[in-house]
N, C-alpha and C positions, 0 to 999 in steps of 0.2 A: 908594743906600744909607740905609736907616732904622737908626734912633738905637739898635732894639732886636736890633741884630744883635748877638753877639757877638764882641770880638775877640782874638785869642792873643796872645800876649805875642810876637811875631815881627811883629804886626801891621806897625808903624812901619821896620821891617827891610823888608818886602816896599814897601812904599809907595817909599820911596827907592831898591830898586833896580827900581820902574818896572813891578813888578807888573800885572796888569787883576785888579781882586779885583772877588769874587760872591758871592751867599748864600748857602749850601750848606750845610744842618742846623742853621739856628741861625746860624751865624757868618758873618764875612766873612774871606773867602778866597783865596788869589791861584789863579785859572785858566791864569796861562800870564805867562813874563816874556820871552825871546825868542820864543819859539812853540814847539806844543806837539807838531811831529814833531820840530824842530832840540832839542828837553826829551830825547825820546824817547827818538831814539840819543844825544845825550850819553850818556844812563842807562844804555845795551846797552853803550857802548864807555867807558865813563871815572868819571866819581862825579857823581852830582846831590844835592844836600837838599833833602827835600822837609817843607814843615810840617804835620803829623799834630795835632795839639796838639787838634785838635775833638774829638778821638776820647776818648773817655770814661776817668779812672783811678780806679778804688775798688780802698779797701784792707778787708780782709774781716780783722776784729780777733777771736782769740778758740778758747778749745780743743776747742771744736767746730767748727770751722771745715772741715777735713777731711773729714769725712760728709759735713755740710749741705751743701760743693761739687760732693760726689761724686751727693747724689739731686740737687741741679739741673743739674747737667749732663753731656751725653751720654756724657763720656768717660770714660773709667774712671781717678780720680783718688787712688782709695788707695796708703796709702803711694809718696806722688811724692817725691821726695829733692829737699831745697835746691838749690835753681839750675836748676831744669827749667821750662818754660812750654810748656803745652799747649795744642792749640787744639781747640775745642771746641764744641757750641752748648747752650742753653739753650731749653727751649720747653714749648711748653702742655702741658695735658693731654692733649689730641689729637692731640700730635705737632709739631702748628704751631710753625715757629721763631718764638723772639721775638731774636733775637739770634744771632751766632757772634762768640766772645769769644778773647782770649788768657787761661787761667789760669794765673798763678804761683806759685810755695812759698817764699815766703822765711823768713829763720831765725828770725822771732817774727809773722807775719803771712802773710796770700794775698793775691796783688793781681787783680785783673782790668782788661782793657782791652776796653771794649768800642763800639759804633759810636755815634758823634754824636746820627745819628736817632736813639738808643734808649735814649738815656745815662738820660731818665728813667724808662721804661719800665721798664728795669731795674734802679735802683736802689726805685723801685718792689715791682718784682716782690720781689727779695733780702728786704726788708722784712717783705711780706706773710709768708713764709715761715723767717726769724731769730725772731717771735715766739718766744720764751719757750726760745730756746734760749742762750742770755745771749751772743749777739755782737753786734759792732761794725760800721755799716757806713761808712765815708766819701771822701766824696768827694773828691779831689784835682785835679782835674780845671781848675778855676779857679789853684790855686795852682800846676799845676807847667806847664811843655810838652817836646811832643816833637816830636823832629827823626828823619826816617828817610835812609840817607846807603847812598843802595847805586850800583852798576856795579864792577865789575870791578877796578878799579881804587883802592875804596875801601879796603883794607884794610892796602895799602902805603902811601896817603899817612897813613890814621889812625897809623902807627905814625910815620911821619916826621916827623907836628904832633903830636904825644901821646908818642911813644915806649912807646907799647901792643901791645904782639903779640897781636893779635883773633886773630890762624889757629887757636889752640887751645881757643877756646871756641867748642865744637861748635853746629849750631844746632841753636834749640828751647833752650838757653842761654841767662841771662845771666849777668853777674855787676855788683857792687856797689863802686863808687868812691869815696871821700871824699875831697870838695871843701872842704877845715877844717871846719868844723863841720857843712856841708849834703855830703847827700850825689846824687850819678849813678847813676843805674841804664842798663849797657847790653845792647841785649836782641840775640843774635845772629839777626833774622831781617829780614821783610821783606813789600812788597805788589807789585812786580813782575818775579820769575822772576829776577834779578841776587842776585848776593853783597851782602853787606853790615849795616848794624846801624840798631837804632833805638834811641835814646834819650832817657831821661825824664830834665831839669833841672829843677829851683825857676826860677818864674818869674825870681827875684830875679838869675838869671847869665844868663839869654839876652844882656840888652846886652853881656855882658862878652866873652862867649863863642861865641856862634852870627857874629860878625862876623872875629873871627878865623877863624872853620872858610871863609869863601868870598869874604872881602873885604866890600865897599862898590864899592858903582856907579862909582865914580870909579877906584878901585885893585881890583879885581876878582882872583879866586884864576885861577892860567892854567887851570887845572885842574878843581875845583868850580866847580858854578855850582848855582844853585836852578831847581825846576823846581816844577810848577802841579798844580793839580790835573786835568788837560786830559790830560797827559802820565804819569800814575799809572793814567789809566781804559785809556790803549791800550795798556800797559803790563802790566796786569795781565789784561788782554781777552785776549792771546797768550797768557801763561803761564796760562789756563783755570782763576782764581781769581774765588770768588766771589764775587758784591757782594751787600750786604742793600739789597733793595726792586727788585731785577734779576730772582738766582739762586736768592736767596734771601727768607722772607715767612713772617709769620703762618699763610698759604693754601698752605704745603709744609712738610713733613718733612723728616729728613735723609736718608733716604735714597735718597726719588726726589731729590733737589739733586745725587745723587750725591757726599754725601758718610759715607756708611758705615763708612769708617775711622776716624772721629772719635765712631764709634760703639758702646756697651760695651751688647749685648741681655741678655750674662747676668745684669748685674746692675739691682737697682731706682733707675729715675730719674723725674722727671716725663715723661709721655710715654712711657713704652719699652712700653705696655700696648701699642696701639694698631699701637705701629713693628716690634714684635714677630707681629701678626696680618698687618700688608704684606708682613713679611717671606717670610713662609709660604707668603703668598697668591701672592705674585710682583708685581712692579710694574705698571702698568698703559703709565706712562709715563717715559719716561728724560731724563735731562740727556745734551747730546751735540754736539758739535764742529759748525762747516756750513762747508763752501769755496762761496764763489757764483762763478759764470762774474763775468767785468766786475768793475767799480770801484764800483756803485754800493754805497749801504751799507745793510745790512739795521737799523731802529730795532727799538728794542726795542716788544713785543707784535706784530709783525710775522708776519700767517699764512704757517703752513707748512704744504706741502702736497705727499701723498704719491699717484699713483693720483688724481688729478683730486679727490680729497677732504681734505679739512681734518684734520691730525693735528699740530699744534700751535703753539709761536707762538714765536717770538724773547726774548728776556732781554736779550742785548746781541751787540752790533757794532759793527764797526768796517776801516775801511781800515788794514790792518798797515802800520803803517812799515818794520817791520823784514822783512819779507815779502815787499811789495809787491802782497797778497792780501787781496781782502776776505774776513774772517771771519767768525761769529758763533756768542753759542752759544745753545741753546733747548730748549726739553722737545717732546717729538716722540711721541708712542703707540708703545709695547713693542715690534709690531709691525715701526715702521719708522726704527729708530735701530740698524741693525745698520752695521756700516762698511763705508762705499763707497755704500750705501744713496741711488738715485737721488731730491733731491725738489723743490719748487721753493716760496722765498720771495717776498713778493706785496711789492713798491715801490712805490711811487705808481701804486696800479691796475696792474700790470705785473708777471707772474709767470717772475721770475727761476731758470735753475738752478741748482742746489747740486745738495753730494753730503754726506752723513757721514765725517769725519772723526777721527780719534783726538784726545785731550785728552792734553797742552796743546799749542797751536801751535806754540809756542817753548820750548826748552828752552835753558837753556844754555850754550857750548864746556866739560867738563867740563878 
């Protein structure tokens, strides 16, 4: 590891728990603890804790923050109620996605959670467009930590540990709790396809609170276990959740990325005009799910073929630990995107049969 990599407030805890650390988006992060497949299954059946402190956490302050963010974001944020979070995209003028973000309405300000790899870019983009608006942008990333608690046993165990019943907190809502003079924000959200919540807390509280959550290597919690980036990726692929740099990029617009649900073409926002034109003309390519024959994994950029011609490429792929199938997400030509369409994916020079299937690949039991 180089000295230039940032370390999250949980770094020492990860090392003590035996994590394998890797460089990721400028941070030294745990890729796995017990093993990717084991951590994946544990999340699907119990309670896993992920360090997501590398993600950017920004605070927007000022009376004109709402109209500003409504212009910056694809989602309609006009009249947003306090305590709500909204998934949205921030786009270039041509519709290319600069990042996918979570925008939250607090009592006195707004919050944005962005991807680690895009934090500097988004801070610069916001700064460029806030000129003359009387707004203040604070980057609170390194002063705070963020952990994701995910799995079917999460809410019950959290109530046992803290006495707080989070089942009444609706999805994509959040609550602010006081911890002495400090505040903790609890979001009912996640990136695994499971139920759970994400917590933002001051960095100073990490060494006190986090070990109470999953214990230590010598005395681990019997159910709560740490999980790394590897399992987080296989989980999100099964749940068909997009990842920036894979399904999302500056070369892809929100509609083509299959995210039209977070776009309001009836309002004016940066990138709206080209997306209206694309919507009217029809999408030339679409994002689809693929199920492959056999157990070989389709990697990003693997070519996809239909009727002997190249029709697209894979954005993400894995051997699904839950389904025990090779699955992938891919951009393909619109005329090859119908459910059940027979395609082929090139893996190591050989074409493997695949078919288009509905996403998500996995849905948690209700």
